[in-house]
N, C-alpha and C positions, 0 to 999 in steps of 0.2 A: 550549100552556099559557097561560091567562089570568093576567096579572100581578096582577090584582085579587084572584085566588083563591090566589096563591102564598103558601106558609107561609114567611115570612121578614120581616126588618126591616132596612132599610138605614140606615146612619149615615154622613153625609158628613164628619163631624168625626173627625180622627185620634185614635186611642186613646192615652191616656197610659200605659196598662199594657202595651201591646204591646212586645215586645223584639226583633221582627223585622218586616220588610216584609210577609212572607206572613201572619204572625199578625194584623197590623193590617188588611190588606186583606180577608182571608178572613172575619174577624169583622164588619167594617164592611159588607161586601157581602152578608152573610147566608148565607154558605156553611157556617160552623161556629159553634158556641156552646160556650163553656167552662163545664163543670160544676164543675170544681175543677182544681187544678194538675195538669197532665199528662193530663187526661181531657176529651175533647171529644165533643159531639154533631154529627153531620153532618146539616145541614138538607137539604131537597130539592135545592137547587142543588148543594151539596157532594156529596151522595150520587150525583147524576147524573155528576159528574166522576169520582168514585171508581169507579163502575161502568164508565165508559169506559176508565179505566186498567186496571181488572181484566180487561176483555175483551181489551185489547192484550196483557197478560201471559199470559192463558190461551191465546190463539191461538199465541203464540210458544213456550210450553212444550209444547203439543201437537205443534207442528212438529218438536220434537226428541224425540218419543215419550214425553213425560210423560203419565201417567195421573192424572186428578184424583180425589182422595178427600177425606174430612173426618175428622180425628182429634179425640179429646176434648180439652177445655181443662182438665179436672180430672184430675190425675195422682196415682197412688198413690206414697207416700213410698218404697216398696221399690224401684221402678224407678230413682229418683234415687240411692238408696243403692248400688245395684249399680255405678254409674259413678263413685261418690265425689263427686258434685256436690251432694248434699243439704246438705252442710256447707261446701262451698267456693264455691258460686255465690251471691254476696252480693245479687244482684238478684232472687232467687227469692221470690215471695209464697208464704207457708206458712199453712195453716189447719187447724183441727181440726174433725172431723165427729162423728157419733154414735159413742159408745163410745170416745171419745178417739182415733179413727183419724185419722192425719195425711195431708194432701194438699198438693200444690203446684198453683198455677195455671200453666199452660204458658207458659214464656218462650221455649221452643224445643221441638222434638219428637223429638230423637234417641232419648231414653229411651222413647218410645212406638213409633216406627216400627221400631226394630231388633227388639224382641220380636214385633211384628206380622209383619215380613218373615220371621221364623223359621218362622212357620206356613205360609208359601207357598213359600219357597226351600229346596230339598233337593238339587237336582242342577245341574250346569253348564248343563243344558237350560233351567233356569228363569231364566237370566241371559243378557244384561244386563236390568236393570229400572230404570225411573225413575217415581217417583210424586210428586205435588205437591198442596198444598192452599192455599187462600186463606182465612185464618182469624184470629180475634182472639188476640193474645198479651198477656201481662202481665209487666211488668218493674218492679221496685221501684227506679226510678232515684232516686239521691240528690238530684238536682236536675233536675226537668223544666223545660225552657226552650225558647224560640224557637217558641212555639205548637205546631203539630203536627209540628215537626221533631224534637222529643225529648219523648216522652210515656210514660206508665206503662201505658196501654192502647192498642193499635194493631192494625191489620189488616196481616197479612204474608203474602206468598207464600213458602212454603218448600218446596223440592223436595229429594228424597233419591234418589241413584242407587246402584246395586248392581252390582258387576262381579267377574269371576273373576280378571282379571289387570291389571297396571299399564298395559300398552300400550293396551289397549282403553279403559281408564278415562281415560288422558291424552288420547286422541283425542276422547272425549265431553266432557271438561272444556273443551277448546278450542271445541267446538261450542256448549256452553252459554255460554261467554264471548262468542262471536259473537252468540248469541241475545240476550244482555243488551244488547249494543251496539245491536242492532236495536230492542229495546224502548225504550231511552232516545231513540233517534232518532225513533221514531214518536210518542213523548210530547212531542217538541219541545225536548229538552235535549241532543241528540246532540253538538252542536258544542261544548258546554262540559263534557262528561263524559269523564273519562279512566279507562281501565283502569290501576289503581294497584297496584304491588307492595306487599304487606304481609307481616308476619311470619306464618308458619303456626303459630306456637305449638308445642304438643305434637303437632300433626297432621302438618305437613310443613315444609320449609324456607320456602316462600312460600305465601301465599294471595293472592287478588286482591280488591281493593275497586274499586268504581266510584264515583269522586268527581266531583261537579259543582261547578265553580268558582262561588262566590258569597261576598259579604261576610258573609253570615249563617252561614258555615261555622264549625264548631268545630275542624276538622282543618286541618293544614298539609300540603300536598303539594309535591313538587319535580318539576318537569316538565323533561325533557331538552330543551335548546334546539335539538338537532339532529334527533332522531327522535320527540319528543313522548311518550316513555315516561315514566310518572309513578311516583314512589316516595313512600310516606308517611313521616311524620316519625320514627316508631318504628324504622324500619330504615335510615334515611338514613346514619347514621354507619358502618354496616358495608357500605354500598354507595356508595363515593366516586365511582365512575364508572358510567355507564349500562351495564346488563347486556346491552343490545341492540346499541349502537353504540360503546361505550367512551368516549363524550364525558364530560367532567368538569364541564360547565357546566349549571347547573339554574336554573330560575326558580321562586321560592317563591310559592305561591298559597293563599288560604283556600278551603276546600271542604267540601261536605256529602256524606257517604257515602250513596248511594242504593241500593247493592246490594253483595253480596259472595258469593264462591264459595270453598269450602274442599275440600281433599282430606283427608278424615277418616281414610282408611286403615282400620285395624282397631280404631281407638279405641273405637268403640261396638259393633262386632260381637263383639269378644272377651268383654266382660262378660255378654252375653246368649247366648253360644255360638252365634252366627249363622254357620253353616258351609254349604258345599256339597260335594258329592262330584264330583270331577273325572273326566275320561275314564279315568283309571287306577284308579278306585275309591278314591282317597285323599281324605280330608276336609281341606278348607282353609277358612280364614276368608274371609268375603266382604269385599271392599273397598268402602268407602262414600264418598260425596261429598255435600255439602249446598250449597244455592244459595238465597240469600234476597234479597227485595226488600220493603221497607216501603212499603205503598201510600200511607199518609198522608204520610210523609216525602217520597215522590216527588211527591205532589200539591203539598205546600208548596214543594218545590224548583222545580217548574215555575213557580209564582208568583214566587219569588225571582229567576228569570231571565227573566220575561216580564211586565213591568209598566212604567208610566210615572207621571208625577205625578198622573194622573187616576184610575188604577186598574189593574185586571188586564187583560192582553192574552192570552186563552187561545189556544193552538194549536188548530186546527180539530179535530184528532184526539181531544182530551179535553174540549172545551168542553161546558157543560151543554146548550146549544142552539146551532144553527148560525146562527140569525137572530134578531135582536131587532126586532120590528115595533112601531113607535111611532105611535100616533094622536095628533095634536096637538089640533085643535079637536074639539068635540063636536057639530058640525053634521051634519045628515042625510047630506049628500054624503060627508063625510070618514068618518063611521062606516060607511056602506054600502061604500065602497071598501076601507077597512081590513079590515072583516069578510070581504069576498069574497077579498081577498088572503090573509088568514089561512087560510081554508078551502082555497084553491088550493094554498098551501104544504103544508098537511097532506096533501092528496091526493097530492102528489109525494114524500111521506115526508121532507120537509125539516123538521127539528125547529125549532120556532119558539116564542119567548116573546112574547106579544102584550100590549103595554102599553095596555090598554083603560081605564085609570083616568081618571075624569072630574074628579077633584078636584086633580090635580097640574098645575102649570104646565109649559110646554115646557122651560124651563131646568132645572127639577128632574128632569124625565124624562131629558134628555140627560146630566146629571151622573151620575145613577144608572146609566144605560146604560154610560157609560165606566167606572164603578166595578165593575160586574158583569163587563164585559169580553167579552161575546159577540162572535164574529169579525166579523159583518156586521150593520149597523143599517139598517133600512128605515124611512123616515119618510113618512107620508101626511098631507098638509095641504091647506088651500085653495090655497095657492101652488103646490104640486106638481100638484094636480088641474087647474089652469089649463093645464098642459102635458100633461095626460093621462099624468102620470108619477109616479114615486116617487123620493125621494132615497135613494141608496145610498152608504153609507160603510163602509169596512173599518176595524175598530177599530185596526189597526196603522198606518193611514195618516192623514194630516192632511186631505186634501181629499175632499169628497163629489162625487157626480155624479148627474145626473138620468137615469133610465132609463124608457122607456115602460112603462106598467103591463103591457101585453100581452107585453113582452119580459123581465119580471122573473125568471120561473122560468129562462129560458134564460141570463140574465146570471149568476144564482147558480150554475148548474151548469157 
């Protein structure tokens, strides 16, 4: 991608309106643009990161037998009335259509997936089953805050599982939890993310949140000093000792919830009469589970845990490009060498952003490169060409090194 053609606008000055590091950096670097409170546009840079996160999630959901589908965002009032949530879920966006028919914008999809599953599930032979989607959700948050960490419109991966018995369901639930841990590790926040016990509400005794430690967090979690099990604030009083190792010493930390998993049981299968016929020809309710990850919140959390005073430091797995190629002077030699390197990188399927702009000074290009945060910076200049080399600098490291032009691809790989 030529930076001269990139649809973005960088701003090196800190925003006075930003209420989190990720909000400030993502807006200033041209990854997102705020339309209104809680609603953001993802610019090309941000969309590339979002797609990388999406691909990591999709791969891991498919590895645990999740089948991808796409459900509607516009929901009939009747489905939400069946579960009693039309009048009790205060974050639900409601609207009227033609003929005064009422609808909800999907904040979650239990009310849609359960009646759909009823059209497919009849026998124990149809189970187990897991389906997921990556789709836009709408929630009428009282106070949208912290940029893309808490919004009113957001992209979410939600998966729903269906089982005949609790034992098989429990085994799959643990498999899903391990998959979540793998996702967060691949996204570069594994070391700061804790599986955290939370209240199961009306669903079960416990659910599980995945909380990433950051000062931007709205949640408080308590981490066992012995085994690192975490418990969220809402259930800490009823859990004075660690449920895993019985230790009573915890460390309090601020955190952002980047994912959650619930054992729904028959909470949503019963209202829609979602049943299966077992081996003894007896009808039984289907057991359900749900598993959510907010992609925008995960993206924001990655920034909250990967930055310095110059800008973002993207993990390679989610970065918009792998290489930021910077041409310093506009002399024929430098232009020719930079353009050839750009072509060679593309031939090797190395994603590269090429700063070919002729009106920007070297210092401005370097500052913008640090702000954008691509993992590796390559600099071609008259100075480097005297050594038949390019300057290679990893964003996460202080020092640069010279690498012979002919060895650049090898060095990157």
